[in-house]
C-alpha positions in Angstrom: 49.5 -0.6 15.3 45.9 -0.9 16.6 44.7 -4.4 17.7 41.3 -5.2 16.2 39.5 -8.0 18.0 38.2 -10.2 15.1 35.8 -12.3 17.2 34.1 -9.1 18.4 33.8 -7.8 14.9 32.2 -11.1 13.8 29.8 -10.9 16.7 28.8 -7.4 15.8 28.3 -8.5 12.2 26.1 -11.4 13.2 24.0 -9.2 15.6 23.5 -6.7 12.8 22.3 -9.5 10.5 19.9 -10.8 13.2 18.6 -7.3 13.7 17.9 -7.0 9.9 16.2 -10.4 9.8 14.1 -9.4 12.9 12.9 -6.2 11.2 11.9 -8.1 8.1 10.4 -11.0 10.1 8.3 -8.6 12.2 7.2 -6.8 9.1 6.2 -10.1 7.4 4.4 -11.3 10.6 2.5 -8.0 10.8 1.5 -8.3 7.1 0.5 -11.9 7.5 -1.8 -10.9 10.4 -3.2 -8.1 8.3 -3.7 -10.4 5.3 -5.6 -12.9 7.4 -7.5 -10.1 9.0 -8.3 -8.5 5.7 -9.6 -11.7 4.4 -11.8 -12.1 7.4 -12.9 -8.5 7.1 -13.9 -9.1 3.5 -15.6 -12.4 4.3 -17.6 -10.6 7.0 -18.7 -7.8 4.7 -19.5 -10.2 1.9 -21.7 -12.3 4.2 -23.3 -9.3 6.0 -24.0 -7.0 3.1 -26.0 -7.4 -0.1 -24.1 -7.5 -3.4 -25.0 -3.9 -4.2 -23.9 -2.6 -0.8 -20.7 -4.6 -1.0 -20.1 -3.2 -4.4 -20.4 0.3 -2.9 -18.0 -0.6 -0.1 -15.5 -1.9 -2.7 -15.8 1.4 -4.7 -15.2 3.6 -1.7 -12.4 1.4 -0.5 -10.8 1.9 -3.9 -11.2 5.7 -3.6 -9.7 5.4 -0.1 -6.7 3.6 -1.7 -6.4 6.6 -4.1 -6.2 9.0 -1.2 -3.6 6.9 0.5 -1.7 6.7 -2.8 -1.6 10.5 -3.0 -0.4 10.6 0.6 2.2 8.0 -0.3 3.6 10.3 -3.0 3.5 13.4 -0.9 4.4 12.0 2.5 5.1 8.3 3.0 7.5 7.8 0.1 9.8 10.7 1.1 9.8 9.3 4.7 11.3 6.1 3.3 13.6 7.4 0.6 14.6 11.0 1.3 14.8 11.0 5.1 17.1 8.0 5.3 19.3 9.5 2.6 19.6 12.9 4.3 23.3 14.0 4.8 23.0 14.2 8.6 20.5 13.6 11.4 19.5 17.3 11.9 18.7 17.6 8.2 16.6 14.4 8.4 14.7 15.7 11.4 13.9 19.0 9.7 12.8 17.3 6.5 10.6 14.8 8.5 9.0 17.8 10.4 8.1 19.4 7.0 6.7 16.2 5.7 4.5 15.9 8.8 3.0 19.3 8.1 2.3 18.3 4.4 0.7 15.1 5.7 -1.8 17.1 7.9 -2.7 19.3 4.9 -3.1 16.3 2.6 -5.5 14.6 5.1 -7.6 17.8 5.4 -7.8 18.3 1.7 -8.8 14.7 0.9 -11.4 14.5 3.6 -12.9 17.8 2.5 -13.0 16.6 -1.1 -14.9 13.4 -0.1 -17.5 15.5 1.8 -17.9 17.8 -1.3 -18.4 14.8 -3.6 -21.0 13.2 -1.3 -22.9 16.5 -0.9 -22.9 17.5 -4.6 -23.3 14.3 -6.6 -26.3 12.0 -6.7 -25.4 8.5 -8.0 -25.8 4.8 -7.3 -22.4 4.9 -5.4 -23.0 7.9 -3.2 -24.4 7.4 0.4 -28.1 7.3 0.7 -28.4 8.3 4.4 -26.8 10.8 6.7 -24.9 8.3 8.9 -23.2 6.8 5.8 -22.4 10.3 4.5 -20.6 11.0 7.8 -18.8 7.7 8.2 -17.2 7.7 4.7 -15.1 10.8 5.2 -14.2 9.6 8.7 -13.1 6.3 7.1 -10.8 8.2 4.6 -9.2 10.4 7.3 -8.6 7.6 9.8 -7.1 5.4 7.1 -4.7 8.2 6.0 -3.6 8.8 9.6 -2.9 5.1 10.1 -0.9 4.9 7.0 1.3 7.9 8.0 2.3 6.3 11.3 2.9 2.9 9.7 5.2 4.6 7.2 6.9 6.4 10.0 7.5 3.1 11.8 8.9 1.5 8.7 11.2 4.5 8.0 12.6 4.2 11.6 12.7 0.4 11.5 10.6 0.5 14.7 8.7 -2.7 14.6 7.3 -2.2 18.1 5.6 1.0 16.9 4.2 -0.9 13.9 2.7 -3.5 16.1 1.1 -0.9 18.4 -0.5 0.6 15.3 -1.8 -2.6 13.8 -2.6 -4.6 16.9 -5.4 -2.3 18.2 -6.7 -1.8 14.7 -7.2 -5.6 14.3 -8.7 -6.1 17.7 -11.2 -3.2 17.7 -12.3 -3.8 14.1 -12.8 -7.5 14.9 -15.1 -6.6 17.8 -17.1 -4.3 15.6 -17.5 -7.0 12.9 -18.5 -9.5 15.6 -21.3 -7.1 16.6 -22.5 -7.0 12.9 -22.8 -10.8 13.0 -24.4 -11.1 16.5 -27.0 -8.3 15.8 -27.3 -8.2 12.0 -30.7 -6.5 12.1 -29.2 -3.6 13.9 -25.6 -3.3 12.7 -25.3 -5.1 9.3 -25.5 -2.0 7.1 -23.3 0.2 5.0 -22.6 2.9 7.6 -21.6 0.4 10.3 -19.2 -1.3 7.9 -17.2 2.0 7.4 -17.5 2.9 11.1 -16.0 -0.5 12.1 -12.9 0.0 10.0 -12.6 3.6 11.2 -12.9 2.7 14.9 -9.9 0.3 14.6 -7.8 3.0 13.0 -8.7 5.5 15.7 -7.9 2.9 18.5 -4.4 2.5 17.0 -3.8 6.2 17.1 -4.9 6.4 20.8 -2.5 3.6 21.7 0.4 5.5 20.1 0.0 8.5 22.3 2.6 8.8 25.0 4.5 5.7 23.8 6.2 6.9 20.6 7.5 10.3 19.7 6.2 11.4 16.2 7.3 14.4 14.2 6.2 17.6 16.0 3.9 19.7 13.9 5.2 23.3 13.7 3.3 24.8 10.7 4.4 28.3 11.6 8.1 27.4 11.9 10.1 29.4 9.3 11.7 27.4 6.6 9.6 24.2 6.7 8.4 24.8 3.1 12.0 25.4 2.0 12.9 22.0 3.4 10.0 20.3 1.6 10.6 22.2 -1.7 14.0 20.5 -2.0 12.3 17.2 -2.7 9.3 18.7 -4.6 10.6 17.6 -8.1 10.7 13.9 -7.0 7.4 14.3 -5.2 5.7 15.8 -8.3 6.8 12.9 -10.5 5.8 10.4 -7.8 2.3 12.1 -7.6 1.9 11.8 -11.3 2.9 8.2 -11.1 0.4 7.5 -8.3 -2.5 8.9 -10.2 -1.7 7.1 -13.4 -0.8 3.9 -11.5 -4.2 4.1 -9.8 -5.9 4.5 -13.2 -3.8 1.6 -14.5 -4.5 -0.8 -11.6 -8.0 0.3 -10.5 -9.6 1.5 -13.7 -11.6 -1.7 -13.9 -13.5 -0.6 -10.8 -14.7 2.6 -12.5 -15.2 0.9 -15.9 -17.3 -1.9 -14.3 -19.4 0.4 -12.3 -20.3 2.4 -15.4 -20.8 -0.5 -17.8 -22.1 -3.2 -15.5 -23.1 -1.8 -12.1 -22.2 -2.3 -8.4 -23.3 -6.0 -8.4 -20.8 -6.8 -11.2 -18.1 -4.9 -9.4 -18.9 -6.9 -6.2 -18.3 -10.2 -8.0 -15.0 -9.1 -9.5 -13.8 -7.7 -6.1 -14.8 -10.9 -4.2 -12.6 -13.1 -6.5 -9.8 -10.5 -6.3 -9.8 -10.9 -2.5 -8.7 -14.5 -3.0 -5.4 -13.2 -4.5 -4.8 -10.6 -1.8 -2.3 -12.7 0.2 0.4 -12.6 -2.5 0.0 -8.9 -3.0 0.2 -8.3 0.8 3.5 -10.2 0.9 4.9 -8.3 -2.0 3.8 -5.0 -0.4 5.4 -6.1 2.9 8.7 -6.7 1.1 8.5 -3.3 -0.6 7.7 -1.3 2.6 10.7 -2.9 4.4 13.1 -3.1 1.4 12.6 0.4 0.0 14.7 2.2 2.7 17.3 -0.5 2.6 17.6 -0.5 -1.2 17.9 3.3 -1.1 20.7 2.9 1.5 22.5 0.2 -0.6 22.6 2.6 -3.6 23.7 5.6 -1.5 26.5 3.5 0.0 27.6 1.8 -3.2 26.5 -1.7 -2.0 25.4 -2.7 -5.5 25.8 -6.5 -5.1 23.5 -6.5 -2.0 21.0 -4.4 -4.0 21.0 -6.9 -6.9 20.7 -9.9 -4.5 17.7 -8.4 -2.7 15.8 -7.6 -6.0 16.5 -11.0 -7.6 15.5 -13.0 -4.6 12.2 -11.1 -4.3 11.5 -11.4 -8.0 12.1 -15.2 -7.9 10.0 -15.7 -4.7 7.1 -13.7 -6.3 7.2 -16.0 -9.4 6.9 -19.1 -7.2 4.1 -17.6 -5.1 2.1 -16.4 -8.1 2.3 -19.9 -9.6 1.5 -21.9 -6.4 -1.4 -19.7 -5.1 -3.8 -20.2 -8.0 -3.3 -24.0 -7.7 -4.2 -23.9 -4.0 -7.3 -21.9 -4.9 -8.3 -24.5 -7.5 -7.8 -27.4 -5.1 -10.0 -25.7 -2.5 -12.6 -24.1 -4.7 -15.5 -26.2 -3.5 -14.9 -25.0 0.0 -14.5 -21.4 -1.1 -17.7 -21.5 -3.2 -19.7 -23.0 -0.4 -18.4 -21.1 2.7 -17.0 -17.8 1.3 -19.2 -17.0 -1.6 -22.3 -18.6 -0.1 -23.8 -19.1 -3.6 -24.2 -15.4 -4.2 -21.7 -15.1 -7.1 -22.4 -17.9 -9.6 -19.9 -16.6 -12.2 -17.0 -16.3 -9.8 -15.2 -19.4 -11.2 -14.9 -17.7 -14.6 -13.0 -14.8 -13.0 -10.3 -16.9 -11.3 -8.0 -17.5 -14.3 -8.0 -13.9 -15.5 -7.4 -12.7 -11.9 -4.5 -15.1 -11.5 -2.8 -13.8 -14.7 -3.4 -10.1 -13.8 -2.4 -10.5 -10.2 0.9 -12.3 -11.1 1.9 -9.6 -13.6 0.9 -6.9 -11.1 3.0 -8.4 -8.3 6.1 -8.8 -10.5 5.7 -5.2 -11.7 5.5 -4.0 -8.1 8.7 -5.9 -7.2 10.5 -4.2 -10.1 9.1 -0.7 -9.2 10.6 -0.8 -5.7 14.3 -0.7 -6.8 13.3 2.0 -9.3 11.8 4.1 -6.6 15.0 3.5 -4.5 17.0 4.8 -7.5 14.6 7.8 -7.6 13.3 7.0 -11.0 10.1 8.7 -10.3 9.9 10.4 -13.6 10.2 7.1 -15.5 7.6 5.4 -13.3 5.2 8.2 -13.9 5.8 8.1 -17.7 5.4 4.3 -17.7 2.0 4.5 -16.1 1.0 7.4 -18.3 1.6 5.1 -21.2 0.0 2.0 -19.7 -3.1 3.5 -18.1 -4.9 4.3 -21.4 -4.0 0.8 -22.6 -5.5 -0.7 -19.5 -8.7 1.4 -19.6 -9.2 0.7 -23.3 -8.5 -3.0 -23.0 -10.8 -3.4 -20.0 -13.7 -1.6 -21.6 -13.2 -3.6 -24.8 -13.1 -6.9 -22.9 -16.3 -6.1 -21.1 -18.1 -5.0 -24.3 -16.8 -8.0 -26.2 -17.2 -10.9 -23.8 -18.9 -9.5 -20.7 -17.6 -8.5 -17.2 -16.0 -11.9 -16.6 -13.3 -10.9 -19.1 -12.6 -7.6 -17.2 -9.2 -8.7 -15.7 -7.8 -9.8 -19.1 -7.8 -6.2 -20.0 -6.1 -5.3 -16.8 -3.5 -8.1 -17.4 -2.6 -6.5 -20.7 -1.8 -3.2 -19.1 0.1 -5.0 -16.3 2.3 -6.8 -18.9 3.1 -3.6 -20.6 4.2 -2.0 -17.3 6.3 -5.0 -16.3 8.2 -5.0 -19.6 8.9 -1.3 -19.4 10.1 -1.4 -15.8 12.3 -4.4 -16.4 14.0 -2.6 -19.3 14.5 0.5 -17.3 15.9 -1.3 -14.2 18.4 -3.1 -16.5 19.5 0.2 -17.9 19.8 1.9 -14.5 22.0 -0.8 -13.2 24.3 -0.6 -16.2 24.6 3.2 -15.7 25.5 2.9 -12.0 29.3 3.0 -11.5 30.9 -0.1 -10.2 33.1 1.6 -7.7 31.7 1.9 -4.1 30.9 5.3 -2.8 31.9 6.7 0.6 29.6 5.7 3.4 27.2 8.3 4.6 26.4 9.1 8.3 24.3 6.5 10.0 20.5 7.0 9.5 18.3 7.9 12.5 17.2 4.8 14.4 14.3 4.2 16.8 14.8 5.7 20.2 16.7 8.8 19.0 15.1 12.3 19.4 11.9 13.1 17.6 12.3 13.7 13.9 10.4 16.9 14.2 12.9 18.5 16.6 15.2 21.0 14.8 
C-alpha cells in the first residue's frame, strides 16, 4: 500500500489554482493597460487629426482587423485549440511549426493585397501621398506579426512573453504620439499616425529576439503541409466564419462610408471607442479561456466548463449595464475634453451603441465555448445568416433616420447571432456525454523546447 501525503497534494492543488489565477490576472492586467492605452491612442488621434483623416484611419484600422481576423482563423485559432489538444508534445511541436509557416505566408499575402489596393484604386479612403501609401501596408504587416506572437504567448500560458510584446508596443507608440502633440505642424498627419502604431509593434518584436524561442520556420521541411492539412477542415469553416463575422460586425463601416462619408464614420467610431473597455475585457477572457475550455472538454471536465461560461456571461451582463450609466454620468466631461466640440451628434449615438455593444459582447462570450467545442461550421453558418440581416438593417436605418441610427441596425444582427449561438451551445452541452474521458498528456508549457523543433 502506497502512502499518499494528503497535505502535499493539497499544497500542489492550491499552487495550481494560484498559477491559473496568475495567468488570468496577468492577462487581464495586460488587457486593462491596452484598453487604457487604446483609449489614449484614440483620444490623441481624434484631437490631432481632422474628422475626415480620422475617418480614414478608422476605415484602415477596420481593414487591419479583417487581416488579423483572417490570420486568427488560419493561425492564431489553431494555436489555441488544436495545439493544446494534440495527442503528444512532438505532434504539438510539428503542428505549431506548420502553423508558423502558414502565418508567414498569410502576412505576405495580406500585405501584398493592401499594396495592390492602394496602387490600383482611387477613392476618398485611399492614401493621397507616397508616405501614407508606404506606412499603411507596414501597419498591416506589423500588426499581424504582433498578433501572432501574442497568440503564441497565450497558447503557451507565457505571460512574461506577453508583457514583453505589449510593453514596448505601448511605450514606443506613446512616445510617437507625444511627438505628434509637441510638434503638430510636423507630425500630426495621416502617415505619422500609422507609423506611430507600426513603430510600437516593431519594437515589441525586437525585444522578443533572444528572450523567447518561437516556432522555427522550416518551409522546405517535408511534411509540414500534411500536418496543417489535418486541421484544414476546421480552419476552412473558421475562415468563412471570420469573413462573415467581419461583415456582420463591421459592415456599418463600409455602409457608412458609402452612404454618408468619412466624417460620419468618424463620429460613429468616436462614440464606439467609449464602449471599447467592455469589449477588451471580454476579449481578454476569451483569449485566456479558449485553451482552457478546449482542455476541459478534452478531459471531460464538463462542470468546470459550465462554470467558466456562466460566470463570464453573468459578468458581461453586469458590465454592459453599468458602463453606459457611467458614460451618462460623465458625459459633460467626455463632450468637453474628448470630443472637443467636433461631433455635435455624438450623444444621439450613445444609446444605440450601448445596445449593440452589449449584444455583441454577450455573443462573443457564447462563441468562445463553441469554438472550444470546434463548432466552426455552425459559427460560420450563423454569421452567414446574420451578416445580410445586419447589412440590410444598417443601410435601412441610415436611409430611414440618418446615420445616428446606424447602430440599431447592427444591434438587430447582434441579437440574431446571440440567439442562434445560445441555442447551439445548449444543444452541444446536451449532446456531450456525462461520463469523464481519460486524461490526455499534459500540454506544452512555457520553458519547454521550441514548438518548431521536430
